[in-house]
DRENVO-151306 format. One record per residue (C-alpha): x, y negated, z negated; residue number from 1. Coordinates in nm, 3 decimals, m for minus. Layout:
> X; Y; Z; NUM $
...
***
This chain:
> 0.000; 0.000; 0.000; 1 $
> 0.291; m0.230; m0.066; 2 $
> 0.438; m0.177; 0.275; 3 $
> 0.368; m0.296; 0.630; 4 $
> 0.715; m0.208; 0.616; 5 $
> 1.164; m0.511; 0.315; 6 $
> 1.171; m0.907; 0.452; 7 $
> 0.953; m0.773; 0.726; 8 $
> 0.866; m0.478; 0.506; 9 $
> 0.842; m0.683; 0.189; 10 $
> 0.626; m0.958; 0.329; 11 $
> 0.401; m0.741; 0.538; 12 $
> 0.375; m0.507; 0.241; 13 $
> 0.218; m0.778; 0.031; 14 $
> m0.021; m0.871; 0.310; 15 $
> m0.121; m0.510; 0.353; 16 $
> m0.177; m0.473; m0.021; 17 $
> m0.446; m0.737; 0.012; 18 $
> m0.612; m0.563; 0.307; 19 $
> m0.546; m0.190; 0.272; 20 $
> m0.635; 0.047; m0.010; 21 $
> m0.371; 0.254; m0.186; 22 $
> m0.332; 0.593; m0.021; 23 $
> m0.151; 0.753; m0.314; 24 $
> m0.243; 0.706; m0.678; 25 $
> 0.120; 0.743; m0.788; 26 $
> 0.199; 0.523; m1.087; 27 $
> 0.570; 0.605; m1.110; 28 $
> 0.635; 0.566; m0.739; 29 $
> 0.434; 0.245; m0.717; 30 $
> 0.614; 0.099; m1.017; 31 $
> 0.956; 0.186; m0.874; 32 $
> 0.868; 0.034; m0.539; 33 $
> 0.728; m0.277; m0.702; 34 $
> 1.046; m0.325; m0.907; 35 $
> 1.265; m0.304; m0.597; 36 $
> 1.042; m0.544; m0.407; 37 $
> 1.023; m0.802; m0.685; 38 $
> 1.403; m0.800; m0.723; 39 $
> 1.434; m0.857; m0.351; 40 $
> 1.168; m1.125; m0.373; 41 $
> 1.375; m1.324; m0.622; 42 $
> 1.628; m1.381; m0.349; 43 $
> 1.383; m1.426; m0.063; 44 $
> 1.076; m1.578; m0.227; 45 $
> 1.090; m1.898; m0.027; 46 $
> 1.117; m1.708; 0.301; 47 $
> 0.830; m1.480; 0.206; 48 $
> 0.607; m1.765; 0.103; 49 $
> 0.672; m1.960; 0.420; 50 $
> 0.608; m1.656; 0.637; 51 $
> 0.296; m1.564; 0.445; 52 $
> 0.156; m1.911; 0.476; 53 $
> 0.231; m1.907; 0.848; 54 $
> 0.057; m1.573; 0.898; 55 $
> m0.224; m1.672; 0.665; 56 $
> m0.286; m1.974; 0.885; 57 $
> m0.412; m1.757; 1.170; 58 $
> m0.767; m1.875; 1.115; 59 $
> m1.022; m1.963; 1.378; 60 $
> m1.201; m2.270; 1.238; 61 $
> m1.434; m2.310; 1.535; 62 $
> m1.581; m1.965; 1.478; 63 $
> m1.663; m2.059; 1.124; 64 $
> m1.835; m2.384; 1.211; 65 $
> m2.211; m2.346; 1.153; 66 $
> m2.271; m2.615; 1.416; 67 $
> m2.106; m2.403; 1.684; 68 $
> m2.354; m2.298; 1.959; 69 $
> m2.479; m1.940; 1.920; 70 $
> m2.294; m1.669; 2.108; 71 $
> m2.461; m1.392; 2.302; 72 $
> m2.646; m1.092; 2.160; 73 $
> m2.748; m0.988; 1.812; 74 $
> m2.841; m0.663; 1.633; 75 $
> m3.205; m0.565; 1.639; 76 $
> m3.258; m0.644; 1.274; 77 $
> m3.082; m0.981; 1.283; 78 $
> m3.403; m1.153; 1.178; 79 $
> m3.423; m0.971; 0.846; 80 $
> m3.261; m1.179; 0.579; 81 $
> m3.048; m1.018; 0.308; 82 $
> m2.930; m1.180; m0.015; 83 $
> m2.560; m1.102; 0.005; 84 $
> m2.369; m1.363; m0.188; 85 $
> m2.301; m1.549; m0.512; 86 $
> m2.469; m1.862; m0.652; 87 $
> m2.155; m2.067; m0.589; 88 $
> m1.823; m2.031; m0.412; 89 $
> m1.529; m1.923; m0.625; 90 $
> m1.314; m2.218; m0.724; 91 $
> m1.094; m1.984; m0.926; 92 $
> m1.068; m1.605; m0.908; 93 $
> m1.075; m1.439; m1.249; 94 $
> m0.881; m1.110; m1.214; 95 $
> m1.088; m0.957; m1.491; 96 $
> m1.421; m0.988; m1.309; 97 $
> m1.602; m0.774; m1.052; 98 $
> m1.745; m0.999; m0.781; 99 $
> m1.856; m0.743; m0.521; 100 $
> m1.936; m0.370; m0.501; 101 $
> m2.017; m0.134; m0.220; 102 $
> m2.367; m0.004; m0.167; 103 $
> m2.395; 0.207; 0.147; 104 $
> m2.081; 0.336; 0.322; 105 $
> m2.026; 0.552; 0.630; 106 $
> m1.941; 0.918; 0.574; 107 $
> m1.583; 1.031; 0.530; 108 $
> m1.458; 0.789; 0.261; 109 $
> m1.159; 0.932; 0.072; 110 $
> m1.048; 0.649; m0.158; 111 $
> m1.195; 0.331; m0.307; 112 $
> m1.009; 0.023; m0.433; 113 $
> m1.086; m0.315; m0.588; 114 $
> m0.834; m0.599; m0.633; 115 $
> m0.893; m0.942; m0.781; 116 $
> m0.657; m1.226; m0.862; 117 $
> m0.338; m1.348; m0.700; 118 $
> m0.252; m1.226; m0.351; 119 $
> 0.068; m1.337; m0.183; 120 $
> m0.066; m1.658; m0.032; 121 $
> m0.321; m1.733; m0.302; 122 $
> m0.618; m1.605; m0.501; 123 $
> m0.861; m1.360; m0.349; 124 $
> m1.084; m1.056; m0.389; 125 $
> m1.049; m0.730; m0.196; 126 $
> m1.275; m0.426; m0.186; 127 $
> m1.177; m0.129; 0.025; 128 $
> m1.292; 0.218; 0.127; 129 $
> m1.033; 0.432; 0.305; 130 $
> m1.129; 0.713; 0.539; 131 $
> m0.791; 0.788; 0.701; 132 $
> m0.563; 1.065; 0.581; 133 $
> m0.241; 0.998; 0.396; 134 $
> 0.033; 0.891; 0.635; 135 $
> m0.206; 0.799; 0.917; 136 $
> m0.281; 0.440; 1.024; 137 $
> m0.538; 0.289; 0.793; 138 $
> m0.904; 0.328; 0.882; 139 $
> m1.210; 0.248; 0.675; 140 $
> m1.408; m0.047; 0.546; 141 $
> m1.275; m0.360; 0.376; 142 $
> m1.441; m0.666; 0.224; 143 $
> m1.250; m0.986; 0.144; 144 $
> m1.388; m1.279; m0.056; 145 $
> m1.211; m1.612; m0.020; 146 $
> m1.215; m1.903; m0.265; 147 $
> m1.397; m2.223; m0.185; 148 $
> m1.260; m2.395; 0.123; 149 $
> m1.040; m2.105; 0.241; 150 $
> m1.116; m1.969; 0.587; 151 $
> m1.066; m1.599; 0.670; 152 $
> m0.748; m1.524; 0.864; 153 $
> m0.732; m1.310; 1.177; 154 $
> m0.658; m0.941; 1.112; 155 $
> m0.293; m0.840; 1.092; 156 $
> m0.164; m0.612; 1.367; 157 $
> 0.105; m0.346; 1.336; 158 $
> 0.285; m0.513; 1.627; 159 $
> 0.319; m0.835; 1.430; 160 $
> 0.160; m1.032; 1.712; 161 $
> m0.117; m1.280; 1.633; 162 $
> m0.464; m1.140; 1.688; 163 $
> m0.644; m1.368; 1.932; 164 $
> m1.020; m1.395; 1.968; 165 $
> m1.165; m1.225; 2.276; 166 $
> m1.535; m1.257; 2.198; 167 $
> m1.807; m1.346; 1.950; 168 $
> m2.173; m1.263; 1.897; 169 $
> m2.444; m1.349; 1.650; 170 $
> m2.481; m1.131; 1.344; 171 $
> m2.781; m1.088; 1.114; 172 $
> m2.906; m1.340; 0.861; 173 $
> m2.702; m1.285; 0.547; 174 $
> m2.736; m1.477; 0.223; 175 $
> m2.978; m1.717; 0.384; 176 $
> m2.755; m1.813; 0.673; 177 $
> m2.600; m1.709; 1.001; 178 $
> m2.322; m1.455; 1.039; 179 $
> m2.085; m1.388; 1.328; 180 $
> m1.923; m1.083; 1.481; 181 $
> m1.571; m1.166; 1.597; 182 $
> m1.371; m0.947; 1.836; 183 $
> m0.990; m0.968; 1.837; 184 $
> m0.728; m0.849; 2.082; 185 $
> m0.466; m0.591; 1.992; 186 $
> m0.669; m0.362; 1.770; 187 $
> m0.499; m0.024; 1.733; 188 $
> m0.836; 0.146; 1.671; 189 $
> m1.203; 0.054; 1.716; 190 $
> m1.271; m0.250; 1.498; 191 $
> m1.570; m0.458; 1.395; 192 $
> m1.533; m0.787; 1.203; 193 $
> m1.836; m0.964; 1.051; 194 $
> m1.822; m1.295; 0.863; 195 $
> m2.071; m1.501; 0.669; 196 $
> m2.087; m1.743; 0.376; 197 $
> m2.140; m1.574; 0.039; 198 $
> m2.202; m1.926; m0.100; 199 $
> m2.172; m2.279; 0.038; 200 $
> m1.803; m2.326; 0.120; 201 $
> m1.713; m1.964; 0.045; 202 $
> m1.645; m1.705; 0.315; 203 $
> m1.663; m1.325; 0.308; 204 $
> m1.516; m1.107; 0.579; 205 $
> m1.620; m0.746; 0.640; 206 $
> m1.394; m0.530; 0.855; 207 $
> m1.458; m0.175; 0.977; 208 $
> m1.179; 0.020; 1.149; 209 $
> m1.194; 0.362; 1.310; 210 $
> m1.415; 0.540; 1.562; 211 $
> m1.650; 0.680; 1.299; 212 $
> m1.708; 0.355; 1.109; 213 $
> m1.659; 0.064; 1.347; 214 $
> m2.005; m0.001; 1.489; 215 $
> m2.215; m0.314; 1.456; 216 $
> m2.500; m0.112; 1.307; 217 $
> m2.271; 0.020; 1.034; 218 $
> m2.136; m0.330; 0.969; 219 $
> m2.486; m0.468; 0.922; 220 $
> m2.585; m0.181; 0.695; 221 $
> m2.271; m0.218; 0.481; 222 $
> m2.315; m0.596; 0.461; 223 $
> m2.680; m0.576; 0.356; 224 $
> m2.603; m0.321; 0.084; 225 $
> m2.314; m0.509; m0.079; 226 $
> m2.384; m0.603; m0.440; 227 $
> m2.245; m0.936; m0.553; 228 $
> m2.210; m1.033; m0.917; 229 $
> m1.982; m1.155; m1.193; 230 $
> m1.919; m0.873; m1.442; 231 $
> m1.615; m0.764; m1.643; 232 $
> m1.388; m0.510; m1.474; 233 $
> m1.423; m0.184; m1.672; 234 $
> m1.078; m0.054; m1.774; 235 $
> m0.975; 0.269; m1.951; 236 $
> m0.760; 0.088; m2.203; 237 $
> m0.646; m0.246; m2.337; 238 $
> m0.303; m0.377; m2.430; 239 $
> m0.339; m0.607; m2.729; 240 $
> 0.032; m0.685; m2.758; 241 $
> 0.076; m0.899; m2.447; 242 $
> 0.286; m1.207; m2.541; 243 $
> 0.082; m1.524; m2.565; 244 $
> 0.293; m1.696; m2.298; 245 $
> 0.189; m1.452; m2.026; 246 $
> m0.116; m1.498; m1.805; 247 $
> m0.319; m1.225; m1.633; 248 $
> m0.279; m1.276; m1.258; 249 $
> m0.406; m0.955; m1.097; 250 $
> m0.615; m0.644; m1.162; 251 $
> m0.611; m0.340; m0.933; 252 $
> m0.850; m0.045; m0.965; 253 $
> m0.847; 0.263; m0.741; 254 $
> m1.023; 0.597; m0.742; 255 $
> m0.997; 0.900; m0.516; 256 $
> m1.308; 1.071; m0.386; 257 $
> m1.091; 1.337; m0.225; 258 $
> m0.948; 1.435; m0.563; 259 $
> m1.240; 1.387; m0.803; 260 $
> m1.142; 1.220; m1.127; 261 $
> m0.811; 1.089; m0.994; 262 $
> m0.798; 0.716; m1.066; 263 $
> m0.553; 0.438; m1.151; 264 $
> m0.583; 0.087; m1.294; 265 $
> m0.320; m0.183; m1.320; 266 $
> m0.301; m0.526; m1.480; 267 $
> m0.023; m0.772; m1.399; 268 $
> 0.090; m1.067; m1.610; 269 $
> 0.312; m1.367; m1.529; 270 $
> 0.481; m1.642; m1.733; 271 $
> 0.428; m1.895; m1.454; 272 $
> 0.145; m2.151; m1.457; 273 $
> m0.147; m2.118; m1.219; 274 $
> m0.013; m2.421; m1.031; 275 $
> 0.310; m2.239; m0.937; 276 $
> 0.355; m2.102; m0.586; 277 $
> 0.214; m1.749; m0.550; 278 $
> 0.553; m1.595; m0.473; 279 $
> 0.698; m1.747; m0.789; 280 $
> 0.410; m1.619; m1.000; 281 $
> 0.455; m1.265; m0.868; 282 $
> 0.836; m1.248; m0.868; 283 $
> 0.875; m1.176; m1.240; 284 $
> 0.591; m0.996; m1.412; 285 $
> 0.478; m0.750; m1.675; 286 $
> 0.257; m0.466; m1.551; 287 $
> 0.052; m0.215; m1.747; 288 $
> m0.092; 0.078; m1.549; 289 $
> m0.317; 0.355; m1.673; 290 $
> m0.409; 0.658; m1.467; 291 $
> m0.564; 0.995; m1.525; 292 $
> m0.291; 1.245; m1.611; 293 $
> m0.233; 1.536; m1.382; 294 $
> 0.047; 1.785; m1.419; 295 $
> 0.264; 1.809; m1.109; 296 $
> 0.524; 2.086; m1.087; 297 $
> 0.622; 2.051; m0.722; 298 $
> 0.941; 1.838; m0.704; 299 $
> 0.849; 1.738; m0.346; 300 $
> 0.519; 1.587; m0.456; 301 $
> 0.532; 1.205; m0.473; 302 $
> 0.367; 1.220; m0.814; 303 $
> 0.634; 1.456; m0.954; 304 $
> 0.821; 1.320; m1.255; 305 $
> 1.114; 1.450; m1.461; 306 $
> 1.077; 1.314; m1.816; 307 $
> 1.399; 1.209; m1.989; 308 $
> 1.265; 1.128; m2.335; 309 $
> 0.956; 1.146; m2.557; 310 $
> 0.735; 0.881; m2.716; 311 $
> 0.518; 0.988; m3.008; 312 $
> 0.564; 1.347; m2.897; 313 $
> 0.452; 1.276; m2.537; 314 $
> 0.691; 1.342; m2.246; 315 $
> 0.811; 1.014; m2.096; 316 $
> 1.054; 0.857; m1.854; 317 $
> 1.247; 0.545; m1.953; 318 $
> 1.494; 0.333; m1.763; 319 $
> 1.614; m0.021; m1.720; 320 $
> 1.900; m0.261; m1.661; 321 $
> 1.980; m0.627; m1.720; 322 $
> 1.679; m0.670; m1.945; 323 $
> 1.430; m0.496; m1.717; 324 $
> 1.255; m0.190; m1.861; 325 $
> 1.025; 0.074; m1.719; 326 $
> 0.843; 0.322; m1.941; 327 $
> 0.596; 0.591; m1.834; 328 $
> 0.432; 0.810; m2.097; 329 $
> 0.248; 1.123; m1.981; 330 $
> m0.058; 1.307; m2.108; 331 $
> m0.169; 1.056; m2.366; 332 $
> m0.505; 1.209; m2.446; 333 $
> m0.542; 1.287; m2.077; 334 $
> m0.397; 0.963; m1.940; 335 $
> m0.062; 0.838; m1.812; 336 $
> 0.047; 0.494; m1.934; 337 $
> 0.316; 0.306; m1.738; 338 $
> 0.468; m0.026; m1.844; 339 $
> 0.702; m0.220; m1.616; 340 $
> 0.876; m0.527; m1.761; 341 $
> 1.087; m0.779; m1.569; 342 $
> 1.279; m0.893; m1.879; 343 $
> 0.977; m1.073; m2.025; 344 $
> 0.976; m0.863; m2.341; 345 $
> 1.252; m0.825; m2.598; 346 $
> 1.474; m0.515; m2.589; 347 $
> 1.260; m0.208; m2.654; 348 $
> 0.951; m0.411; m2.581; 349 $
> 0.794; m0.152; m2.350; 350 $
> 0.785; 0.104; m2.632; 351 $
> 0.641; m0.153; m2.870; 352 $
> 0.376; m0.250; m2.614; 353 $
> 0.286; 0.115; m2.556; 354 $
> 0.192; 0.142; m2.923; 355 $
> m0.038; m0.158; m2.874; 356 $
> m0.231; 0.007; m2.589; 357 $
> m0.573; 0.131; m2.698; 358 $
> m0.738; 0.386; m2.468; 359 $
> m1.104; 0.476; m2.434; 360 $
> m1.199; 0.782; m2.647; 361 $
> m1.172; 1.034; m2.358; 362 $
> m0.968; 0.897; m2.066; 363 $
> m0.986; 1.227; m1.876; 364 $
> m1.364; 1.187; m1.846; 365 $
> m1.354; 0.815; m1.763; 366 $
> m1.435; 0.679; m1.416; 367 $
> m1.388; 0.343; m1.251; 368 $
> m1.675; 0.110; m1.156; 369 $
> m1.610; 0.208; m0.792; 370 $
> m1.804; 0.529; m0.828; 371 $
> m2.152; 0.468; m0.684; 372 $
***
């Protein structure tokens, strides 16, 4: 998820993490990758930010102008209005809130993911349903909510070339207003993009990719069934020992439908103020991830781990250098707890923070809010 593969890989990785669901719920691997990328980012943050802002600027303002003359064609049910939005556009994105959920989805979904908070170029909300197999190009359904005044960018292509508009058509009435289908050049697979305002000044973009999902009828059905709201993100545990000087900047929740009960949650904290550039906020963080424990004995499995210590009698892996620490504790009442610290805690701080993590009574039976 963190790769569209280091600067090209590193930058495109961050962009993809905002558009593509995780294909592997692998806490240790994800943590290790994140550490390498953040260390690289400390030396290349300015380059990444500039590139991200350039790519993020691939918007098509004219398509989003409600005064623009209607394009040709519309689905048969375009006259049926659906309430698919929020009372007001998001001026800030609270990472700890759920703003949108799936209702209906096409068959074949394997994984679900929700992200809220700071993306590379700014705040945002992402909801994804993956149907492609691990290692294959991503296919599925994604929903992106943008803060007030931010226009949706064009989709990113594997080639790195800008996606140019090749056609538009009217969509159904959504949230009391017009919507638009937008077709882009360079799609690697069948693609449908539908946009509308979830509130005055706030845009939502729905994207379906793949031959099984990408039809206008499916897009309309997904759009009409989306459930918007403002509820707390359910989490399987809470860390009460986060230093007061750190601010929650992102929450990530994922669950596999292919492997029932396999889920992961992550919270990320930064010492930087909300006014700091996104790359600076993300370059040095504290992350706490909780996932359902599963024993893996195959050393070739990405989720395989070789513990080198114990914490409170639980097998664990611990490592670190130059103030950074990474601690993963396995089978804690059926959960795995991973803490990754970029020298924001004192020496031994990851162990101390682990003792301040309170889990739900039975993590092995817990499920994310993504389950419908």
